[in-house]
C-alpha positions as CSV (number, residue, x, y, z in Angstrom):
1,L,-76.1,52.3,-19.7
2,H,-79.5,52.2,-21.3
3,Q,-81.2,53.1,-18.0
4,P,-82.7,56.9,-19.0
5,M,-80.4,58.6,-16.4
6,Y,-77.5,57.9,-18.5
7,Y,-79.5,58.5,-21.9
8,F,-79.8,61.9,-20.5
9,L,-76.0,62.2,-19.8
10,S,-74.9,61.3,-22.8
11,N,-76.7,64.0,-24.8
12,L,-75.5,66.5,-22.0
13,S,-72.1,65.0,-23.1
14,L,-72.7,66.0,-26.4
15,V,-74.2,69.2,-25.9
16,D,-71.6,70.5,-23.1
17,I,-68.6,69.6,-26.4
18,C,-70.5,72.2,-28.5
19,F,-71.0,74.5,-26.2
20,T,-67.6,75.0,-25.2
21,S,-66.5,74.4,-28.8
22,T,-68.7,77.7,-29.8
23,T,-66.4,80.2,-27.7
24,I,-63.3,78.3,-26.6
25,P,-61.5,77.8,-29.9
26,K,-61.9,80.8,-30.8
27,M,-61.2,82.8,-27.7
28,L,-57.6,80.7,-27.4
29,W,-56.8,81.7,-31.6
30,N,-57.2,85.2,-30.4
31,I,-54.8,84.7,-27.4
32,Q,-52.6,83.2,-29.3
33,T,-52.7,85.5,-32.5
34,Q,-53.2,88.3,-30.5
35,S,-56.1,89.6,-32.8
36,R,-59.3,90.1,-31.8
37,V,-61.1,90.8,-35.2
38,I,-64.4,88.8,-36.2
39,T,-66.3,88.4,-39.3
40,Y,-69.8,89.8,-39.2
41,E,-71.1,86.5,-40.3
42,G,-68.8,84.6,-38.0
43,C,-70.1,87.2,-35.2
44,I,-74.0,85.7,-36.2
45,T,-73.4,82.3,-36.5
46,Q,-71.6,82.0,-33.0
47,M,-74.2,83.9,-31.4
48,H,-76.5,81.5,-33.1
49,F,-74.5,78.4,-32.2
50,F,-73.9,79.7,-28.4
51,L,-77.9,80.4,-27.9
52,L,-78.9,76.7,-29.1
53,F,-76.6,74.8,-26.7
54,A,-77.3,77.4,-24.0
55,G,-80.7,76.9,-24.4
56,L,-80.2,73.2,-24.8
57,D,-78.0,72.6,-21.4
58,N,-81.0,74.6,-19.6
59,F,-83.8,71.8,-20.8
60,L,-81.7,69.0,-20.3
61,L,-81.0,70.4,-16.8
62,T,-84.5,70.6,-16.1
63,V,-85.1,67.0,-17.9
64,M,-82.7,65.8,-15.7
65,A,-84.4,67.2,-12.4
66,Y,-87.6,65.4,-13.7
67,D,-85.6,62.6,-13.9
68,R,-84.5,63.1,-10.2
69,F,-87.6,63.5,-9.0
70,V,-89.3,60.2,-10.2
71,A,-86.1,57.9,-9.3
72,I,-86.9,59.6,-6.0
73,C,-90.4,60.0,-5.4
74,H,-91.7,57.1,-7.7
75,P,-88.8,54.8,-7.4
76,L,-91.5,51.6,-8.7
77,H,-92.4,53.0,-11.6
78,Y,-89.6,54.5,-12.6
79,M,-88.8,52.6,-15.8
80,V,-92.7,52.5,-16.6
81,I,-92.8,56.0,-16.2
82,M,-89.1,57.0,-17.4
83,N,-89.5,55.0,-21.0
84,P,-87.5,55.3,-24.2
85,R,-90.6,57.1,-25.9
86,L,-90.6,59.7,-23.2
87,C,-87.2,60.1,-23.0
88,G,-86.7,60.3,-26.4
89,L,-89.6,62.9,-26.7
90,L,-87.9,64.8,-24.3
91,I,-84.8,65.2,-26.2
92,L,-86.6,66.0,-28.7
93,V,-88.9,68.7,-27.6
94,S,-85.3,70.4,-26.1
95,W,-83.4,70.5,-29.4
96,I,-86.7,71.8,-31.4
97,T,-87.5,74.6,-28.5
98,S,-83.5,75.6,-28.5
99,A,-83.5,75.6,-32.0
100,L,-86.3,77.8,-32.4
101,H,-85.3,80.5,-29.7
102,S,-81.5,80.6,-31.3
103,L,-83.3,81.2,-35.2
104,L,-85.6,83.5,-33.8
105,E,-82.7,85.4,-31.9
106,S,-80.6,85.3,-34.8
107,L,-83.1,86.9,-36.9
108,M,-83.7,89.8,-34.5
109,V,-80.2,90.5,-34.5
110,L,-80.3,90.5,-38.3
111,R,-83.0,93.5,-38.2
112,L,-80.6,95.6,-36.6
113,S,-78.3,98.4,-38.2
114,L,-74.8,98.0,-36.5
115,C,-71.9,101.0,-36.7
116,P,-68.9,100.2,-38.8
117,D,-66.0,99.1,-36.7
118,L,-68.1,97.2,-34.1
119,E,-65.9,96.8,-30.8
120,I,-67.4,94.4,-28.4
121,P,-66.4,94.4,-24.8
122,H,-66.5,90.8,-24.5
123,F,-64.7,87.4,-25.6
124,F,-67.6,85.9,-27.4
125,C,-70.3,87.4,-29.5
126,E,-73.4,87.5,-26.8
127,L,-77.0,88.7,-27.5
128,N,-77.2,91.0,-25.3
129,Q,-74.1,92.8,-26.1
130,M,-74.7,92.8,-29.6
131,V,-78.8,94.5,-29.0
132,Q,-77.1,97.1,-26.6
133,L,-74.3,98.2,-29.5
134,A,-76.8,98.7,-32.6
135,C,-77.2,101.9,-34.0
136,S,-81.1,101.4,-34.5
137,D,-84.3,100.6,-32.1
138,T,-83.7,98.1,-30.3
139,I,-87.2,98.2,-28.1
140,L,-88.5,95.0,-30.1
141,N,-85.6,93.1,-29.6
142,N,-85.1,93.4,-25.7
143,M,-89.0,92.3,-25.5
144,V,-88.1,89.0,-27.6
145,M,-85.0,88.5,-25.5
146,Y,-86.4,89.3,-22.0
147,F,-89.4,87.5,-22.6
148,G,-87.1,84.6,-24.2
149,A,-85.6,84.5,-20.8
150,V,-88.4,84.9,-18.9
151,L,-90.4,81.9,-21.0
152,L,-87.4,79.8,-21.6
153,G,-84.9,80.4,-18.6
154,G,-87.7,81.1,-15.8
155,G,-90.2,78.1,-16.5
156,P,-87.5,75.4,-16.3
157,F,-86.1,77.0,-13.8
158,V,-89.2,76.5,-11.5
159,C,-89.6,73.4,-12.9
160,I,-86.2,72.5,-11.2
161,L,-87.3,74.0,-8.3
162,Y,-90.9,72.0,-7.9
163,S,-88.6,68.9,-8.6
164,Y,-86.5,69.8,-6.0
165,S,-88.8,70.7,-3.4
166,K,-91.3,67.4,-4.0
167,I,-87.0,65.6,-3.6
168,V,-86.5,67.0,-0.2
169,S,-90.1,66.1,0.7
170,S,-90.0,62.6,0.3
171,I,-86.3,62.4,1.2
172,C,-87.7,63.5,4.8
173,R,-90.5,61.1,5.0
174,M,-87.6,58.3,4.2
175,P,-87.3,56.1,7.7
176,S,-83.6,55.3,7.4
177,A,-80.9,57.9,7.5
178,Q,-78.7,55.9,5.3
179,R,-81.2,55.8,2.4
180,K,-81.6,59.8,3.2
181,Y,-77.9,59.6,2.4
182,K,-78.4,57.9,-0.8
183,A,-80.9,59.7,-1.9
184,F,-79.9,63.1,-1.4
185,S,-76.2,62.2,-2.9
186,T,-77.4,61.3,-6.3
187,C,-79.0,65.3,-6.0
188,V,-75.9,67.1,-4.7
189,S,-73.4,67.3,-7.9
190,H,-76.3,67.9,-10.0
191,L,-77.8,70.6,-7.5
192,S,-74.2,72.2,-7.7
193,V,-74.2,72.3,-11.7
194,V,-77.8,73.9,-11.6
195,S,-76.4,76.9,-9.6
196,F,-73.5,77.7,-11.5
197,F,-75.3,77.8,-14.5
198,Y,-78.8,79.8,-13.7
199,G,-76.8,81.7,-10.8
200,T,-74.0,82.9,-13.5
201,G,-76.4,83.3,-16.2
202,V,-78.6,85.8,-14.3
203,G,-75.7,87.2,-12.9
204,V,-74.6,88.4,-16.1
205,Y,-77.8,90.0,-17.5
206,L,-78.2,91.8,-14.0
207,S,-74.8,93.2,-14.2
208,S,-75.4,94.3,-17.5
209,A,-78.5,95.8,-16.9
210,V,-77.5,97.4,-13.3
211,T,-73.9,98.7,-14.5
212,Q,-72.5,99.3,-17.9
213,S,-69.2,97.5,-16.7
214,S,-68.0,94.9,-19.4
215,D,-65.6,93.0,-16.7
216,S,-68.4,91.6,-14.2
217,S,-70.1,90.2,-16.8
218,A,-67.2,88.5,-18.7
219,T,-66.2,87.1,-15.3
220,A,-69.8,85.9,-15.1
221,S,-69.5,84.4,-18.7
222,V,-66.1,82.7,-18.1
223,M,-68.0,80.9,-15.2
224,Y,-71.0,79.6,-17.2
225,T,-69.8,79.0,-20.8
226,V,-66.1,77.2,-19.5
227,V,-66.9,76.1,-15.6
228,T,-70.0,74.6,-15.4
229,P,-69.1,72.3,-18.5
230,M,-66.0,71.7,-16.5
231,L,-68.8,70.5,-13.7
232,N,-70.7,68.1,-15.5
233,P,-67.9,65.3,-15.5
234,I,-68.6,65.8,-11.8
235,Y,-72.1,65.0,-12.4
236,R,-71.2,61.9,-14.8
237,I,-68.9,60.6,-12.3
238,K,-71.0,61.0,-9.0
239,T,-74.4,59.8,-10.2
């Protein structure tokens, strides 16, 4: 249990619990009470913590892809490279980066003038929806939002693709079919979670940019706010 893989998995478990706790309890309460009201302060708070834990999920999945890369491509040096100091540093950098990003986005929304009795066509206060429904100029908000999405979303995704390109290359060079299967089986569940997380996350922003339909956006949001955290325990079991 002191191996780096389980250290990252324990952090992912904590982040998943916090991630779902930002939206699901409020959604269930709304269904129970038949009330869809949320205060301005509550909405900003929900959005802030949603961005924080979504970013952490993103970074942890990237760190775990790097962990698989080292384990498969450099197995003899695994414990030397993935030492406790590096693992702790990776987790710390993930927390700091996510916290700064969520704080920046929250402050950018606070500067906007929102219309009274605002109705959000969503089951939680999502950043993109908040910006779209503002009554003031949102050019700066859109620039910060899309720059953050490219840098903090696209950057880790490129790192994951690079890690798995090296993993696939290393697996193909293995002489034994049994070794190939064993190495690949440790990555399948992680790849599934990554595909759901990034696929639905990108789908939310593309659908909102192309069409004004809130149903497709809400459906995609359910996938990465509920389904993806549910798949992570499967990853933990298989790993």
